[in-house]
DRENDO-1510 file (C-alpha; in Angstrom, 1 decimal, always signed):
<recs>
REC; n; res; u; v; w
REC; 1; MET; +16.0; -16.7; +13.9 .
REC; 2; ASP; +16.3; -12.9; +14.4 .
REC; 3; PHE; +12.7; -12.6; +13.0 .
REC; 4; ILE; +11.4; -15.3; +15.3 .
REC; 5; ARG; +13.0; -13.8; +18.4 .
REC; 6; LEU; +11.7; -10.3; +17.5 .
REC; 7; PHE; +8.2; -11.7; +17.0 .
REC; 8; LEU; +8.2; -13.6; +20.2 .
REC; 9; LYS; +9.3; -10.6; +22.2 .
REC; 10; ASN; +6.7; -8.3; +20.5 .
REC; 11; LYS; +4.0; -10.8; +19.3 .
REC; 12; ARG; +1.0; -8.6; +20.2 .
REC; 13; LEU; +2.2; -5.5; +18.4 .
REC; 14; LEU; +3.6; -7.4; +15.4 .
REC; 15; SER; +0.4; -9.5; +15.1 .
REC; 16; PHE; -1.6; -6.3; +15.2 .
REC; 17; GLY; +0.4; -4.8; +12.4 .
REC; 18; PHE; +0.2; -8.0; +10.3 .
REC; 19; VAL; -3.5; -8.4; +10.7 .
REC; 20; LEU; -4.2; -4.8; +9.7 .
REC; 21; THR; -2.2; -5.0; +6.5 .
REC; 22; PHE; -3.9; -8.3; +5.8 .
REC; 23; PHE; -7.4; -6.9; +6.1 .
REC; 24; SER; -6.4; -3.8; +4.2 .
REC; 25; SER; -6.9; -6.1; +1.2 .
REC; 26; PHE; -10.7; -5.3; +1.4 .
REC; 27; GLY; -9.9; -1.8; +0.1 .
REC; 28; GLN; -7.2; -2.7; -2.4 .
REC; 29; THR; -7.7; -2.6; -6.2 .
REC; 30; PHE; -6.8; -6.3; -6.7 .
REC; 31; LEU; -9.8; -7.4; -4.6 .
REC; 32; ILE; -12.3; -4.7; -5.5 .
REC; 33; SER; -11.7; -5.5; -9.2 .
REC; 34; LEU; -13.4; -8.9; -8.7 .
REC; 35; TYR; -16.7; -7.0; -8.1 .
REC; 36; VAL; -16.4; -4.6; -11.0 .
REC; 37; PRO; -18.0; -6.8; -13.7 .
REC; 38; LYS; -20.9; -7.7; -11.4 .
REC; 39; ILE; -21.6; -4.1; -10.5 .
REC; 40; ILE; -21.4; -2.9; -14.1 .
REC; 41; ASN; -23.7; -5.6; -15.2 .
REC; 42; GLU; -26.3; -5.1; -12.5 .
REC; 43; PHE; -26.4; -1.3; -12.7 .
REC; 44; GLN; -26.1; -1.2; -16.5 .
REC; 45; ILE; -23.2; +1.3; -16.4 .
REC; 46; THR; -20.1; +1.5; -18.7 .
REC; 47; ASN; -16.5; +0.6; -17.8 .
REC; 48; SER; -15.4; +4.2; -18.2 .
REC; 49; PHE; -18.2; +5.4; -15.9 .
REC; 50; PHE; -17.2; +3.0; -13.2 .
REC; 51; GLY; -13.6; +3.8; -13.7 .
REC; 52; GLY; -14.4; +7.5; -13.2 .
REC; 53; LEU; -16.4; +6.7; -10.1 .
REC; 54; TYR; -13.6; +4.6; -8.7 .
REC; 55; ALA; -11.0; +7.3; -9.4 .
REC; 56; LEU; -13.3; +9.9; -7.7 .
REC; 57; ALA; -13.7; +7.7; -4.7 .
REC; 58; THR; -9.9; +7.1; -4.5 .
REC; 59; VAL; -9.1; +10.8; -4.8 .
REC; 60; GLY; -11.8; +11.6; -2.2 .
REC; 61; SER; -10.4; +9.0; +0.3 .
REC; 62; SER; -6.9; +10.5; -0.1 .
REC; 63; PHE; -8.0; +14.0; +0.9 .
REC; 64; ILE; -10.0; +12.6; +3.9 .
REC; 65; LEU; -6.9; +10.7; +4.9 .
REC; 66; VAL; -4.8; +13.9; +5.2 .
REC; 67; TYR; -7.0; +15.1; +8.1 .
REC; 68; VAL; -8.0; +11.8; +9.7 .
REC; 69; GLY; -4.6; +10.2; +9.4 .
REC; 70; LYS; -2.9; +12.7; +11.6 .
REC; 71; LEU; -5.3; +12.0; +14.5 .
REC; 72; ILE; -3.4; +8.8; +15.3 .
REC; 73; ASP; -0.7; +10.8; +17.0 .
REC; 74; ASN; -3.0; +12.0; +19.7 .
REC; 75; THR; -5.7; +9.3; +19.8 .
REC; 76; ASP; -6.0; +6.1; +21.8 .
REC; 77; LEU; -4.7; +3.4; +19.3 .
REC; 78; LYS; -7.4; +0.8; +20.2 .
REC; 79; LYS; -10.3; +3.2; +19.6 .
REC; 80; TYR; -8.7; +4.6; +16.5 .
REC; 81; SER; -8.2; +1.1; +15.0 .
REC; 82; ILE; -11.7; -0.1; +16.0 .
REC; 83; TYR; -13.4; +3.0; +14.5 .
REC; 84; SER; -11.4; +2.5; +11.3 .
REC; 85; SER; -12.5; -1.1; +11.1 .
REC; 86; ILE; -16.2; -0.2; +11.7 .
REC; 87; VAL; -15.9; +2.2; +8.7 .
REC; 88; LEU; -14.6; -0.7; +6.6 .
REC; 89; LEU; -17.4; -2.9; +7.8 .
REC; 90; ILE; -20.1; -0.4; +7.0 .
REC; 91; SER; -18.6; +0.2; +3.6 .
REC; 92; CYS; -18.9; -3.5; +2.7 .
REC; 93; LEU; -22.5; -3.4; +3.8 .
REC; 94; LEU; -23.2; -0.3; +1.8 .
REC; 95; ILE; -22.2; -2.0; -1.4 .
REC; 96; ALA; -23.8; -5.3; -0.5 .
REC; 97; PHE; -27.2; -3.6; +0.0 .
REC; 98; SER; -26.8; -0.9; -2.6 .
REC; 99; PHE; -29.7; +0.0; -4.8 .
REC; 100; ASP; -28.2; +3.0; -6.6 .
REC; 101; ILE; -24.9; +4.4; -7.8 .
REC; 102; ILE; -24.6; +6.8; -4.8 .
REC; 103; MET; -24.5; +3.9; -2.4 .
REC; 104; ILE; -21.8; +2.2; -4.6 .
REC; 105; PHE; -19.8; +5.4; -4.6 .
REC; 106; LEU; -20.0; +5.9; -0.8 .
REC; 107; GLY; -19.1; +2.2; -0.3 .
REC; 108; LEU; -16.1; +2.5; -2.6 .
REC; 109; LEU; -15.1; +5.7; -0.8 .
REC; 110; GLY; -15.2; +3.9; +2.5 .
REC; 111; LEU; -13.3; +0.9; +1.3 .
REC; 112; ARG; -10.5; +3.0; -0.2 .
REC; 113; PHE; -10.3; +5.3; +2.8 .
REC; 114; ALA; -10.5; +2.7; +5.6 .
REC; 115; GLY; -9.0; -0.3; +3.8 .
REC; 116; GLN; -6.2; +0.9; +1.5 .
REC; 117; GLY; -5.7; +4.1; +3.5 .
REC; 118; LEU; -6.3; +3.8; +7.3 .
REC; 119; LEU; -5.5; +0.2; +8.0 .
REC; 120; SER; -2.2; +0.4; +6.2 .
REC; 121; HIS; -1.5; +3.8; +7.8 .
REC; 122; ILE; -2.2; +2.5; +11.3 .
REC; 123; SER; +0.0; -0.5; +10.9 .
REC; 124; ASN; +3.0; +1.3; +9.4 .
REC; 125; THR; +2.7; +4.3; +11.7 .
REC; 126; THR; +2.5; +2.1; +14.9 .
REC; 127; ILE; +5.4; -0.1; +14.0 .
REC; 128; SER; +7.6; +2.8; +13.0 .
REC; 129; LYS; +6.8; +4.6; +16.2 .
REC; 130; TYR; +7.5; +1.7; +18.6 .
REC; 131; PHE; +10.6; +0.2; +17.0 .
REC; 132; ASP; +14.0; +1.8; +16.5 .
REC; 133; LYS; +17.0; -0.5; +16.0 .
REC; 134; THR; +14.8; -3.3; +14.8 .
REC; 135; ARG; +12.3; -1.1; +12.8 .
REC; 136; GLY; +13.3; -2.6; +9.5 .
REC; 137; LYS; +12.7; -6.2; +10.6 .
REC; 138; ALA; +9.5; -5.3; +12.3 .
REC; 139; LEU; +8.1; -3.6; +9.2 .
REC; 140; SER; +9.2; -6.6; +7.2 .
REC; 141; ILE; +7.1; -8.9; +9.4 .
REC; 142; THR; +4.0; -6.8; +9.3 .
REC; 143; SER; +4.3; -6.0; +5.5 .
REC; 144; LEU; +3.9; -9.8; +4.9 .
REC; 145; GLY; +0.2; -9.1; +5.5 .
REC; 146; TYR; +0.0; -7.4; +2.1 .
REC; 147; SER; +1.4; -10.4; +0.2 .
REC; 148; SER; -0.6; -12.8; +2.3 .
REC; 149; GLY; -3.8; -11.0; +1.4 .
REC; 150; GLU; -2.8; -10.9; -2.3 .
REC; 151; GLY; -2.3; -14.7; -2.2 .
REC; 152; PHE; -5.3; -15.6; +0.0 .
REC; 153; PHE; -8.3; -13.3; -0.8 .
REC; 154; PRO; -8.6; -13.3; -4.6 .
REC; 155; LEU; -9.0; -17.1; -4.9 .
REC; 156; LEU; -11.3; -17.3; -1.8 .
REC; 157; MET; -13.5; -14.4; -2.9 .
REC; 158; SER; -13.7; -15.7; -6.5 .
REC; 159; ILE; -15.1; -19.0; -5.1 .
REC; 160; VAL; -17.5; -17.2; -2.6 .
REC; 161; ILE; -18.8; -14.9; -5.4 .
REC; 162; PHE; -19.3; -17.9; -7.7 .
REC; 163; TYR; -21.3; -19.9; -5.2 .
REC; 164; PHE; -23.0; -17.2; -3.1 .
REC; 165; GLY; -23.1; -14.1; -5.3 .
REC; 166; TRP; -21.2; -10.8; -5.1 .
REC; 167; ARG; -23.6; -9.2; -2.6 .
REC; 168; ASN; -23.5; -12.1; -0.1 .
REC; 169; SER; -19.7; -12.2; -0.4 .
REC; 170; LEU; -19.5; -8.6; +0.8 .
REC; 171; ILE; -21.8; -9.5; +3.7 .
REC; 172; ILE; -19.3; -12.3; +4.5 .
REC; 173; ASN; -16.5; -9.8; +4.4 .
REC; 174; SER; -18.3; -7.5; +6.8 .
REC; 175; ALA; -18.9; -10.5; +9.1 .
REC; 176; ALA; -15.2; -11.3; +9.0 .
REC; 177; ILE; -14.4; -7.8; +10.1 .
REC; 178; GLY; -17.0; -7.8; +12.9 .
REC; 179; LEU; -16.3; -11.3; +14.2 .
REC; 180; PHE; -12.6; -11.4; +13.8 .
REC; 181; LEU; -10.8; -8.1; +13.1 .
REC; 182; ILE; -12.5; -5.9; +15.7 .
REC; 183; PRO; -12.4; -8.5; +18.5 .
REC; 184; PHE; -8.8; -9.2; +17.6 .
REC; 185; ILE; -7.9; -5.5; +17.9 .
REC; 186; TRP; -9.7; -5.3; +21.2 .
REC; 187; PHE; -7.8; -8.3; +22.6 .
REC; 188; VAL; -4.3; -7.6; +21.2 .
REC; 189; LEU; -4.4; -4.0; +22.4 .
REC; 190; SER; -5.9; -4.8; +25.8 .
REC; 191; ASN; -2.5; -4.0; +27.4 .
REC; 192; ASN; -2.3; -0.3; +26.5 .
REC; 193; ILE; +0.9; -0.1; +24.4 .
REC; 194; ASN; +0.6; +3.7; +24.5 .
REC; 195; ASN; +2.1; +3.4; +27.9 .
REC; 196; GLY; +5.2; +2.0; +26.3 .
REC; 197; LYS; +5.9; +5.2; +24.5 .
REC; 198; ASN; +9.1; +7.0; +25.7 .
REC; 199; ASN; +7.9; +10.4; +26.6 .
REC; 200; GLU; +11.5; +11.6; +26.9 .
REC; 201; VAL; +12.1; +11.2; +23.2 .
REC; 202; GLN; +12.6; +14.7; +21.7 .
REC; 203; SER; +12.9; +15.7; +18.1 .
REC; 204; ALA; +12.6; +18.6; +15.8 .
REC; 205; SER; +9.2; +17.2; +14.8 .
REC; 206; GLU; +7.7; +18.4; +18.1 .
REC; 207; ASN; +7.4; +21.7; +16.4 .
REC; 208; PHE; +6.0; +20.1; +13.3 .
REC; 209; SER; +3.8; +22.0; +11.0 .
REC; 210; ARG; +2.7; +21.5; +7.4 .
REC; 211; LYS; +4.5; +24.7; +6.5 .
REC; 212; PHE; +7.8; +23.3; +7.9 .
REC; 213; LEU; +7.3; +20.1; +5.9 .
REC; 214; LEU; +6.5; +21.8; +2.7 .
REC; 215; ARG; +9.7; +24.0; +3.0 .
REC; 216; ASP; +11.9; +21.0; +3.5 .
REC; 217; LYS; +13.6; +19.7; +0.3 .
REC; 218; ARG; +13.7; +16.2; +1.8 .
REC; 219; PHE; +9.9; +16.1; +1.8 .
REC; 220; TYR; +9.8; +16.3; -2.0 .
REC; 221; ILE; +12.4; +13.6; -2.4 .
REC; 222; ILE; +10.5; +11.2; -0.2 .
REC; 223; ALA; +7.2; +12.3; -1.9 .
REC; 224; ALA; +8.6; +11.5; -5.3 .
REC; 225; ASN; +9.5; +8.0; -4.1 .
REC; 226; ALA; +6.0; +7.6; -2.6 .
REC; 227; ILE; +4.5; +8.4; -6.0 .
REC; 228; THR; +6.7; +6.6; -8.5 .
REC; 229; LEU; +6.3; +2.9; -7.9 .
REC; 230; PRO; +2.6; +2.9; -7.0 .
REC; 231; PHE; +1.9; +5.2; -10.0 .
REC; 232; LEU; +3.7; +3.1; -12.6 .
REC; 233; ALA; +2.8; -0.4; -11.1 .
REC; 234; THR; -0.9; +0.5; -10.9 .
REC; 235; GLY; -1.0; +1.7; -14.5 .
REC; 236; LEU; +0.9; -1.3; -15.8 .
REC; 237; PHE; -1.3; -3.8; -13.8 .
REC; 238; PHE; -4.5; -1.9; -14.8 .
REC; 239; TYR; -3.7; -2.3; -18.5 .
REC; 240; GLN; -2.1; -5.7; -18.3 .
REC; 241; SER; -4.4; -7.0; -21.1 .
REC; 242; ALA; -3.2; -4.3; -23.4 .
REC; 243; LEU; +0.4; -5.1; -22.4 .
REC; 244; ALA; -0.2; -8.8; -23.2 .
REC; 245; ASP; -1.5; -7.9; -26.6 .
REC; 246; TYR; +1.4; -5.6; -27.3 .
REC; 247; LYS; +3.9; -8.3; -26.4 .
REC; 248; GLY; +2.0; -11.2; -28.0 .
REC; 249; TRP; +1.5; -13.0; -24.7 .
REC; 250; SER; -1.6; -14.8; -23.6 .
REC; 251; MET; -3.5; -13.4; -20.6 .
REC; 252; GLU; -3.2; -16.9; -19.0 .
REC; 253; TRP; +0.6; -16.7; -19.1 .
REC; 254; LEU; +0.7; -13.1; -17.8 .
REC; 255; SER; -1.6; -14.1; -15.0 .
REC; 256; PHE; +0.5; -17.1; -14.1 .
REC; 257; SER; +3.6; -14.8; -14.2 .
REC; 258; PHE; +2.2; -12.8; -11.3 .
REC; 259; MET; +3.5; -15.7; -9.1 .
REC; 260; GLY; +6.9; -14.0; -9.7 .
REC; 261; PHE; +5.5; -10.8; -8.3 .
REC; 262; ALA; +4.3; -12.6; -5.2 .
REC; 263; ILE; +7.6; -14.4; -4.7 .
REC; 264; GLY; +9.7; -11.3; -5.2 .
REC; 265; ARG; +7.6; -9.2; -2.9 .
REC; 266; THR; +7.5; -11.8; -0.1 .
REC; 267; ILE; +11.2; -12.5; -0.1 .
REC; 268; PHE; +12.3; -8.9; -0.2 .
REC; 269; SER; +9.8; -7.7; +2.3 .
REC; 270; LEU; +11.8; -9.9; +4.8 .
REC; 271; VAL; +15.3; -9.3; +3.4 .
REC; 272; SER; +14.9; -5.5; +3.3 .
REC; 273; GLY; +14.3; -5.3; +7.1 .
REC; 274; GLN; +17.6; -6.9; +7.9 .
REC; 275; ILE; +19.4; -4.6; +5.5 .
REC; 276; ILE; +17.7; -1.5; +6.8 .
REC; 277; ASP; +18.6; -2.3; +10.4 .
REC; 278; LYS; +22.2; -2.7; +9.3 .
REC; 279; TYR; +22.7; +0.2; +7.0 .
REC; 280; SER; +19.7; +2.6; +7.6 .
REC; 281; ALA; +16.8; +3.3; +5.2 .
REC; 282; VAL; +18.1; +6.6; +4.0 .
REC; 283; LYS; +21.2; +5.0; +2.6 .
REC; 284; LEU; +19.2; +2.4; +0.9 .
REC; 285; LEU; +16.5; +4.7; -0.6 .
REC; 286; PRO; +18.4; +5.2; -4.0 .
REC; 287; PHE; +18.7; +1.5; -4.6 .
REC; 288; TYR; +15.2; -0.1; -4.1 .
REC; 289; LEU; +14.0; +1.0; -7.5 .
REC; 290; LEU; +17.0; -0.6; -9.4 .
REC; 291; PRO; +15.2; -4.0; -9.8 .
REC; 292; PHE; +12.1; -2.3; -11.2 .
REC; 293; ILE; +14.1; -0.2; -13.7 .
REC; 294; ILE; +15.8; -3.4; -14.9 .
REC; 295; GLY; +12.4; -5.1; -15.3 .
REC; 296; LEU; +11.1; -2.1; -17.3 .
REC; 297; PHE; +14.1; -2.2; -19.6 .
REC; 298; LEU; +13.7; -5.9; -20.3 .
REC; 299; LEU; +10.0; -5.4; -20.9 .
REC; 300; LEU; +10.9; -2.6; -23.5 .
REC; 301; VAL; +13.5; -4.5; -25.4 .
REC; 302; SER; +12.2; -8.1; -25.4 .
REC; 303; SER; +9.0; -10.0; -26.1 .
REC; 304; ASN; +10.3; -13.3; -24.8 .
REC; 305; ILE; +7.6; -15.0; -22.7 .
REC; 306; TYR; +9.9; -15.5; -19.8 .
REC; 307; VAL; +10.4; -11.7; -19.6 .
REC; 308; ALA; +6.9; -11.5; -18.2 .
REC; 309; PHE; +7.8; -13.5; -15.1 .
REC; 310; ILE; +11.2; -11.8; -14.7 .
REC; 311; TYR; +9.7; -8.3; -15.0 .
REC; 312; LEU; +7.0; -9.1; -12.4 .
REC; 313; PHE; +9.5; -10.7; -10.1 .
REC; 314; LEU; +11.7; -7.6; -10.2 .
REC; 315; THR; +8.6; -5.4; -9.7 .
REC; 316; GLY; +7.7; -7.5; -6.6 .
REC; 317; VAL; +11.3; -7.1; -5.3 .
REC; 318; SER; +11.1; -3.3; -5.6 .
REC; 319; ILE; +7.7; -3.1; -4.0 .
REC; 320; GLY; +8.6; -5.5; -1.2 .
REC; 321; PHE; +11.9; -3.6; -0.6 .
REC; 322; GLY; +10.4; -0.2; -1.1 .
REC; 323; SER; +7.4; -0.5; +1.2 .
REC; 324; THR; +9.7; -1.1; +4.2 .
REC; 325; VAL; +12.4; +1.4; +3.1 .
REC; 326; LYS; +10.0; +4.3; +2.5 .
REC; 327; THR; +8.2; +3.9; +5.8 .
REC; 328; ALA; +11.5; +3.6; +7.7 .
REC; 329; VAL; +12.9; +6.7; +6.0 .
REC; 330; ILE; +10.1; +8.9; +7.3 .
REC; 331; ALA; +10.9; +7.8; +10.9 .
REC; 332; GLU; +14.6; +8.3; +10.4 .
REC; 333; ILE; +14.3; +11.8; +8.9 .
REC; 334; TYR; +11.4; +13.3; +10.9 .
REC; 335; GLY; +11.3; +11.3; +14.1 .
REC; 336; ILE; +8.3; +9.6; +15.6 .
REC; 337; ASN; +6.5; +12.3; +17.6 .
REC; 338; ASN; +4.3; +13.3; +14.7 .
REC; 339; ILE; +4.8; +10.4; +12.4 .
REC; 340; GLY; +1.1; +9.8; +12.0 .
REC; 341; SER; +0.5; +13.3; +10.7 .
REC; 342; ILE; +3.5; +13.1; +8.4 .
REC; 343; ARG; +2.7; +9.7; +7.1 .
REC; 344; SER; -0.8; +10.7; +6.3 .
REC; 345; LEU; +0.5; +13.3; +3.8 .
REC; 346; PHE; +2.7; +10.7; +2.1 .
REC; 347; ALA; -0.1; +8.2; +2.1 .
REC; 348; THR; -2.4; +10.8; +0.5 .
REC; 349; ILE; +0.1; +11.4; -2.3 .
REC; 350; MET; +0.5; +7.7; -2.9 .
REC; 351; VAL; -3.2; +7.1; -3.1 .
REC; 352; LEU; -3.6; +10.0; -5.5 .
REC; 353; SER; -0.9; +8.6; -7.8 .
REC; 354; THR; -2.8; +5.3; -8.0 .
REC; 355; ALA; -5.9; +7.1; -9.1 .
REC; 356; LEU; -4.1; +9.1; -11.9 .
REC; 357; SER; -2.0; +6.5; -13.7 .
REC; 358; PRO; -4.9; +4.4; -15.2 .
REC; 359; PHE; -6.4; +7.7; -16.6 .
REC; 360; LEU; -3.1; +8.9; -18.0 .
REC; 361; PHE; -2.0; +5.6; -19.4 .
REC; 362; GLY; -5.5; +5.2; -20.9 .
REC; 363; LEU; -5.1; +8.6; -22.7 .
REC; 364; ILE; -1.7; +7.5; -24.1 .
REC; 365; LEU; -3.2; +4.2; -25.5 .
REC; 366; ASP; -6.4; +5.8; -26.7 .
REC; 367; ASN; -4.4; +8.3; -28.7 .
REC; 368; GLY; -2.8; +5.6; -30.8 .
REC; 369; TYR; +0.5; +5.2; -29.0 .
REC; 370; ASN; +1.7; +1.8; -28.0 .
REC; 371; PHE; +3.1; +0.5; -24.8 .
REC; 372; SER; +6.7; +1.4; -25.7 .
REC; 373; VAL; +5.9; +5.0; -25.0 .
REC; 374; ILE; +4.6; +4.1; -21.5 .
REC; 375; LEU; +7.7; +2.0; -20.8 .
REC; 376; ILE; +10.1; +4.7; -22.0 .
REC; 377; PHE; +8.3; +7.3; -19.8 .
REC; 378; GLY; +8.5; +4.9; -16.9 .
REC; 379; LEU; +12.3; +4.3; -17.4 .
REC; 380; LEU; +13.0; +8.1; -17.5 .
REC; 381; MET; +10.8; +8.7; -14.4 .
REC; 382; VAL; +12.5; +5.9; -12.4 .
REC; 383; PHE; +16.0; +7.0; -13.4 .
REC; 384; GLY; +15.2; +10.6; -12.4 .
REC; 385; ILE; +13.9; +9.5; -9.0 .
REC; 386; ILE; +16.9; +7.3; -8.3 .
REC; 387; THR; +19.2; +10.2; -9.1 .
REC; 388; LEU; +17.2; +12.6; -6.9 .
REC; 389; SER; +17.2; +10.1; -4.0 .
REC; 390; THR; +21.0; +10.1; -3.8 .
REC; 391; GLN; +20.7; +13.7; -2.4 .
REC; 392; LEU; +19.0; +12.5; +0.7 .
REC; 393; THR; +22.0; +12.2; +3.0 .
REC; 394; SER; +21.4; +14.3; +6.1 .
REC; 395; HIS; +18.9; +12.7; +8.6 .
REC; 396; SER; +18.2; +12.2; +12.3 .
REC; 397; LYS; +16.9; +9.2; +14.2 .
REC; 398; TYR; +14.3; +9.6; +16.9 .
REC; 399; ALA; +12.3; +6.5; +17.9 .
REC; 400; VAL; +11.5; +4.1; +20.6 .
REC; 401; GLN; +12.5; +0.5; +20.6 .
REC; 402; ILE; +10.4; -2.3; +22.2 .
REC; 403; ASN; +12.5; -5.0; +23.6 .
</recs>
């Protein structure tokens, strides 16, 4: 009932956040991967070449995000969101009408930058800025856009690609952005919510500078958390076929077990918000990785087929919990006045990590090591981050609540 009341009081803003995270799917790996075999086949390139191209586009988008992401703090939200959506639309069309690898690269760059990067950044930054005591629950509601997109788009796009072709499916994606997303943003932000900002809110972040942030020990603790789960989960998901072979599981079973991931992420995206509002995100930061470390341990010691479902469920729990916790921690520690600029740095670090792990995990596997090395490395990394996160105790809250 608390979620329903919160949504009804703030339906425009929460709908805005949800729809943006939902449409961020167009720039996420899980959806782009559907087009990879088609592009490789049509342009007669190798998997490794496309992997390098994709990594380069991801890294490039992360660096652009550092500079463009901070503009949200001083730019009209409606214009900023619409321009970001237009970049996403153009990127879909670039790939749809591509005739060489340069157009593919520019399209991937735009999808990663505007989809995975900007739309997620806008949603999380806006919700963090305009909610205080109910920030956790608000972020829980809007983060459901991620799991909804993961459940909705792959099946739909697979059908569209099968019947209409991969190029036409991208044209349909661009039409959905132009006919639904952009008009929706225009409508839902027609009442200027920027006027709702409390200009009397003051914080140390008013004197924010990158030098200040880089001198702050708390920045590195939060940055380590921003890296760890995306880095490990992306690498594990990218090489899920190798993991299935190592464990003796069929790919059909492992694919089915991803239902556990969706269930865990959805449930704990909601549960985490209530817990954050009760205890604060800073206090919860050391705990959100515990389900994931348990899942990694089970994956290391057992090849039972049911471990696949349990490991993915626990990974979903940590991702659902962590996406809300990490966003709320930034607002609690640094305040909201420059949250867009601050979040853009963390978003850049996160995106970079997702580009590096497939490459590093590939090196490990190509050099003759099996998945146990990756799992042991992951366990040590997560344990170190959990230990480090316990040091994050001093914080300040500055935010505005919409009632």
